[in-house]
Each structure stands twice: as structure tokens, then as C-alpha cells.
C-alpha positions in Angstrom: 129.2 80.5 167.2 126.3 79.4 165.4 125.2 79.7 161.7 123.1 82.7 162.5 125.4 84.5 164.5 128.6 83.9 162.1 125.6 85.8 159.8 124.9 88.9 162.2 128.7 89.0 162.9 129.2 90.0 158.7 127.0 93.2 159.8 124.7 94.1 156.7 124.7 92.9 153.3 125.9 94.8 150.3 122.6 96.1 148.5 123.4 94.2 145.5 123.4 91.0 147.2 120.5 92.1 149.5 118.3 92.9 147.0 119.4 89.4 145.0 118.3 87.4 148.1 115.0 89.5 148.4 114.0 88.9 144.9 114.9 85.3 145.0 112.6 84.9 148.4 109.7 86.9 146.3 110.1 84.6 143.0 108.7 81.7 145.6 105.6 82.9 144.4 106.2 83.4 141.0 107.4 80.0 140.5 105.0 78.5 142.5 101.8 80.1 140.1 104.2 80.4 136.5 105.8 77.0 136.8 101.9 75.5 137.0 100.7 77.3 134.2 102.1 75.0 131.5 100.8 71.6 133.7 97.4 72.8 133.2 95.9 70.7 130.1 97.6 67.8 131.7 96.0 68.1 135.0 92.1 68.7 133.3 92.9 65.8 131.2 94.0 63.7 134.5 92.1 64.9 136.8 89.0 67.0 136.0 88.2 66.5 132.4 84.4 67.1 133.3 85.1 70.8 134.3 88.1 72.0 132.7 87.9 75.5 134.2 88.3 73.9 137.6 92.2 73.4 136.9 92.2 77.8 137.2 91.8 76.8 140.9 95.6 75.2 141.5 96.7 78.8 140.9 93.8 80.8 142.9 94.0 78.0 145.3 97.6 79.0 146.5 96.7 82.3 146.4 94.1 81.7 148.9 96.6 80.1 150.9 99.3 82.8 150.9 96.4 85.2 151.7 95.5 82.9 155.1 99.6 82.7 156.1 100.0 86.8 155.9 97.6 86.8 158.7 100.0 85.4 161.0 103.3 85.5 159.5 104.1 88.7 160.2 103.0 88.9 163.8 105.2 85.7 164.3 108.3 87.6 162.9 107.5 90.7 164.7 108.0 88.6 167.8 110.3 85.5 166.6 112.4 87.7 164.3 111.9 87.6 160.3 114.5 84.9 159.6 113.4 81.8 162.2 110.2 82.4 160.6 111.0 82.3 156.6 112.9 79.0 157.9 109.6 77.7 159.2 107.3 78.7 156.9 109.9 77.1 154.3 109.4 73.5 156.2 105.5 74.3 155.6 105.8 75.1 152.1 108.1 72.0 151.3 105.5 69.6 152.9 102.9 71.6 150.6 104.7 70.4 147.6 105.6 66.9 148.9 101.5 66.5 149.5 101.0 67.7 145.7 103.7 66.0 144.3 101.7 62.6 145.6 98.0 63.9 145.4 95.7 61.6 143.5 93.0 63.9 143.1 92.4 67.5 142.3 91.0 67.9 146.0 93.8 66.7 147.7 95.8 68.7 145.0 94.0 71.8 146.0 94.2 71.4 149.6 98.4 70.9 148.8 98.5 74.0 147.5 96.6 76.2 150.2 99.6 74.5 152.0 102.4 75.6 149.7 100.5 79.1 149.7 100.4 79.5 153.8 104.4 78.5 153.4 104.8 81.1 150.3 103.8 83.8 152.7 107.0 83.5 154.5 109.3 84.7 151.7 106.7 87.1 150.9 105.5 89.2 153.7 108.8 88.5 156.1 111.0 89.4 153.1 108.9 92.7 152.6 109.4 93.5 156.6 113.4 93.1 156.3 113.3 95.2 153.4 111.1 97.7 155.9 113.8 97.3 158.8 116.3 98.6 156.3 114.9 101.3 154.3 111.7 103.4 154.1 109.5 106.2 152.2 110.7 106.8 148.8 114.2 104.9 149.4 112.2 101.8 150.2 110.0 102.0 147.1 113.0 102.6 144.8 114.4 99.9 146.4 111.7 97.4 146.5 111.2 98.5 142.4 114.8 97.3 141.9 113.9 94.1 143.7 111.0 93.4 141.7 112.7 94.2 138.4 115.0 91.3 139.3 112.4 88.8 140.2 110.0 89.6 137.7 112.5 88.2 135.3 112.0 84.8 136.6 108.5 84.5 135.2 109.8 84.9 131.9 111.9 81.2 132.6 109.4 79.8 135.3 106.7 78.2 132.6 109.9 77.2 130.2 111.1 75.5 133.1 107.8 73.9 134.1 107.4 72.5 130.1 110.9 71.0 130.1 110.0 69.4 133.9 106.9 67.9 132.4 108.6 67.1 129.2 111.5 65.0 131.1 109.6 63.7 134.0 105.8 64.7 133.8 104.0 67.3 135.7 104.5 66.1 138.9 108.3 66.9 139.2 107.3 70.2 139.0 106.6 70.1 143.0 110.2 68.6 143.3 111.5 71.5 141.7 109.9 74.0 144.3 111.5 72.1 147.1 115.0 72.5 145.7 114.0 76.1 145.0 113.1 77.3 148.8 115.8 75.1 149.8 118.7 76.9 148.1 116.8 80.6 148.8 116.2 79.6 152.6 120.2 78.4 152.8 120.9 81.7 151.5 119.3 83.7 153.8 120.2 81.1 156.7 124.0 81.6 155.9 124.5 85.1 154.8 121.3 87.6 155.7 121.7 88.7 159.4 118.5 89.0 161.6 116.9 92.9 161.0 114.9 92.4 164.0 116.8 93.0 167.7 115.1 91.0 170.2 114.4 94.4 172.0 112.2 95.5 169.4 109.9 92.4 169.3 106.3 92.2 170.4 105.0 89.4 172.2 102.8 87.2 170.1 99.8 87.3 172.6 95.8 87.7 171.2 95.4 91.0 173.0 98.6 92.8 171.8 98.2 91.5 168.4 94.7 92.2 168.4 95.4 95.9 169.4 98.8 96.3 166.7 96.0 95.2 164.0 93.4 97.5 165.1 96.8 100.1 165.3 97.5 98.9 161.4 93.8 99.1 160.2 93.1 102.6 161.8 95.5 104.1 159.7 93.9 106.0 157.1 96.5 105.3 154.6 96.5 101.3 154.9 92.7 100.7 154.4 93.1 102.6 150.9 95.8 101.0 150.1 94.7 97.6 150.8 91.4 98.2 148.7 93.3 99.5 145.7 95.6 96.5 146.4 92.6 94.0 146.2 91.3 95.1 143.1 94.8 95.2 140.8 96.1 91.9 142.3 92.5 90.5 141.2 93.3 91.4 137.9 96.8 89.6 138.3 95.1 86.6 139.3 92.2 86.3 136.6 95.2 86.8 134.3 97.4 84.2 135.9 94.5 81.9 136.1 93.7 82.0 132.4 96.3 82.9 130.1 97.2 79.0 129.5 93.8 78.7 128.5 93.4 81.6 126.3 96.4 80.6 124.5 95.0 77.2 124.3 91.6 77.5 123.2 91.1 80.6 121.8 94.4 81.4 119.7 95.5 77.2 119.7 99.3 78.3 120.8 99.4 75.7 124.1 102.7 74.8 122.7 104.5 77.8 122.2 103.0 79.4 125.8 105.3 79.2 127.5 107.8 81.0 125.2 105.2 83.9 124.8 104.7 83.9 128.3 108.3 85.0 128.5 107.7 87.4 126.0 105.3 88.9 128.2 107.2 89.0 131.3 110.4 90.2 130.2 108.6 93.1 128.7 106.7 94.2 131.6 110.1 93.5 133.7 111.1 97.1 132.4 108.1 98.4 134.7 110.2 98.3 137.8 113.2 100.0 136.0 111.0 103.0 135.2 109.1 102.8 138.9 112.9 103.2 140.4 113.7 106.2 137.7 110.4 108.3 138.3 109.1 107.8 141.8 111.3 109.7 143.1 109.6 112.2 141.5 106.7 111.9 140.8 106.3 110.3 143.9 104.1 106.8 144.8 100.9 108.0 144.9 101.3 109.7 141.2 103.2 106.6 140.1 100.0 104.3 140.8 97.4 106.7 139.4 99.0 107.1 136.1 99.4 103.4 135.9 95.8 102.4 136.5 94.7 105.4 134.0 97.0 104.2 131.5 95.9 100.6 131.8 92.1 101.4 131.9 92.8 103.1 128.6 94.3 100.1 126.9 92.0 97.9 128.6 88.7 100.1 126.8 91.0 100.0 123.7 90.8 96.4 123.6 87.9 95.7 124.6 86.6 97.4 121.6 88.9 96.2 118.8 87.9 92.9 119.9 84.3 93.3 119.5 85.4 93.6 115.5 88.2 91.4 115.0 87.9 87.3 114.4 88.8 85.5 118.0 91.5 83.3 116.5 92.8 86.1 114.1 96.4 87.8 114.0 94.8 91.0 115.0 93.2 89.8 117.8 96.2 87.9 119.6 98.2 90.9 119.0 95.6 93.2 121.0 95.3 90.5 123.6 99.4 90.1 123.9 99.5 94.0 124.7 96.6 94.4 126.9 98.3 91.1 129.1 101.3 93.0 129.0 100.6 96.6 129.8 98.4 94.4 133.3 101.6 93.1 133.8 103.5 95.8 133.6 100.9 98.0 135.9 102.2 95.5 138.9 105.6 96.7 138.7 104.4 100.6 138.8 101.9 99.9 141.9 102.2 97.6 144.0 106.0 98.5 145.4 104.6 101.7 145.6 101.1 101.5 147.3 103.2 98.9 150.1 105.6 101.9 150.8 102.8 104.1 151.4 101.3 101.8 153.9 104.6 100.8 155.6 105.8 104.3 155.9 104.1 105.1 159.7 103.8 101.4 160.6 107.7 101.8 162.1 108.2 98.6 164.4 104.9 97.3 163.6 106.2 96.8 159.7 105.6 92.8 160.4 102.1 93.4 161.4 101.2 95.9 158.8 102.3 93.6 156.0 100.8 91.0 157.4 97.6 92.6 157.7 98.0 94.1 154.4 98.9 91.4 152.7 96.2 89.4 154.0 93.3 91.1 153.6 94.2 92.5 149.7 95.3 88.6 149.1 91.9 86.7 150.1 89.6 89.3 148.7 91.6 89.4 145.7 90.6 85.8 145.0 87.1 86.8 145.9 86.8 89.2 143.2 89.5 87.7 140.4 88.1 84.0 140.5 84.7 84.5 139.5 86.2 86.6 136.3 88.2 83.4 135.1 85.0 81.2 135.8 83.5 83.3 133.2 85.9 82.6 130.6 83.8 81.1 127.7 85.8 80.8 124.9 86.3 84.5 124.3 88.9 87.1 125.7 85.6 89.5 126.0 84.7 88.4 129.9 87.9 88.6 130.8 89.2 92.5 129.3 85.7 92.9 130.8 86.2 92.2 134.2 89.8 93.5 134.9 88.8 96.9 132.9 86.1 97.3 135.6 88.3 96.3 138.7 90.9 99.1 137.5 88.5 101.6 136.9 87.3 100.9 140.6 90.9 100.7 141.8 91.4 104.4 140.3 88.3 105.5 142.4 89.8 104.4 145.6 93.2 105.9 144.6 91.4 109.0 143.7 89.3 109.6 147.1 92.1 108.8 149.2 94.6 112.0 148.7 97.7 112.6 148.3 99.5 110.9 151.9 102.9 111.0 149.5 105.8 113.3 151.1 
């Protein structure tokens, strides 16, 4: 009997172990981005001293690769199973990590980050499809909230891990840690998680049927609207991820303590998933998203006004900026799981394809929206707050236009 067969024979995992495993798979993305943040000053110094804002691209190119990868990982998992797809993507991720470790130029490093992103799409997209195979509707949204609660704690330590690795072995060694991390999660998946998509439910990976499935997904009005909302919410997150370290360094002079401050941000924001799990069953998925978007918009407007009347490097300015960043991260726990649950509710056996389409389109367009906002960074927080405010208001408008598909 093979390892996979022995795992399947063990039956469904307990909810606790399943939540922990899915959280670790999802955390591949958080680790791949957040652990790189302390390395950005060194990357600027070594690879792009003449254009420091280009260092932000190590985040956005990873996201771009992930967006491209999500287009095919879902359909592949619908055709060949969830576990084989994740394991194949893990191999691709490892290859990208090793290439990044050896890259002598920024251009090659960015190419390697795209490959990493392609591989990371597997744990992200197929992991969500595994959840959808076993749960649906508000119960799925509640479980995803708990998964996000566990994995959202990881950003609190990822920059500290990155900073420790840089101090001991240099910034390139971070990529070897990525290899170790995904190796552990892949082995756990292989040995413990049963395959959740039986052979009789699989959809052949052929261009004709695939295109028909994509059209079926896109034809759903709720899917289209949730994709549009996710684009602008994810653009906000991408902007913050790519600029927070430069802001701490250049605006506030806190580069040395950045990892600790980021831990504070992540720990504060991690409670959002618990709040969502507590209220989503009564307020509803759409209600949670709208409330979150309204709250963040009000805080962003307040931050924009206050920062115009406080000196850039002052304590008051820093506190306002810190609160604003926490609310943007907090918003993720109140929105993304609910939006995905809303979109996947009617998808059934096409959960993998639907997750791919949603993830690919929202991520790719979020990169297109968020990257220019980050490149407008001019040594002040104003263009970042204003850009994220506009993105959030657009997301809120789309959400209100969508109506109420929540049951």
C-alpha cells in the first residue's frame, strides 16, 4: 500500500489537524513575502542602488507569478487530484527558491521570484479547493476564518526569522529556509491528508472542457463581482507589503526595529479572523465585507487628514500610520475568506477551476493596481494612504452594487 493509500485509509483528518495543515500550506505565501522584507535594504545596496524603489518588485513579481499560476493549478487539481497538484507545485517552488538563492542580478532574482510564485499558487489555490471539497457556505467561511487565524500569526514571526537568517547567514539563505518550510508542509500533506477529490468526480484537463468550465465560472454574477472586489482589496495589501519596510526606514528611521513592529502589526491583525468566525454566522458574509470596507475607508480618510498636519518623522505621525496599517491587515481577515466563500458556494465540483479563475484574475489585476501605488512612494506616507483609500472606496462601491447573494 502506498503512502497516499495509507493516508486515505485513515479517513478524514480531525478539524484541528486539518486547520493546522491548511494554515501551514496557506502560510507559504506569507512566509515568501514577509520574510523578505528585512532583506530589502541589503538587496537595494547590492543589486539596485540607483533605483531603490525597484526592490519593491521582489514582492510584486512573486505575486505576479502566483497570479499566473493560479490560472492552471485549480484545473490541474480538478483533473489529477488535489495532493498531486500541490506536491508538483512544491517542486516548482523549490526550484525557484534555489534559483533565487544563486541569482547574481536583480533581473534574475525577479525571474526566480516569478517561478516561486507559480509554485506557491498550488498550496494557496488547491488548499482552498480541499476546504471546499469538505465544507460549504457559512461553515466554510467560518473554517477559513480559523485557518486564517492560525496562519495570520505567521507574519508576526516571519520578518524576525528573516532578520535572524540575514544576521547569521546573509539574505540569500532565506531562500534555503523557504525550501525547508515547503518540504515540511508537503511531507505532512503526503502522509496525513486523504485525497478529497475522487476519481469519478475529476474533470479532464483538455482545452475545450477547460474553457467551458472557465466560462461557466465567469458567467456567474457573484463570481464576477467578488473578483472585482478582491482586486482592489488585494491591491491595498500588496501596496502595504511592498512599501512598509521602506516607510519604516526612510520616513521614521526605524529600520532596525522593523521586524518587531511588523510582529505587532501582524499580532493585532490576527484577531480579525476570530472576529469574523464569531459574527459571520449572524451578520452574513456580505455584511462582514461591507462593514470592514466602510470602517477602513473612514480610518484611511482620518489618517490622510491627520498626517497632513503632523511632521513626517513625529511620533504622532508614526502612531497614525501604524494604526492605519493594522486596519488594512485587519480588513483581510474580515473580507477575503467571506468573498471566496460567496464565490465558491454555487461552484460544486468546479471548485478548483473557480478558485483558480478567481485567484488568477484578482491577483494579476491587483498587481497592476498596487504596483504603481507603491512606485509613487516619495519619502512620505501621503501617496500610499491616498492610493489605498481610493482602492477601498472602489471595492465598497462594487460590493454595494453586487446586492445580496448571501444566504
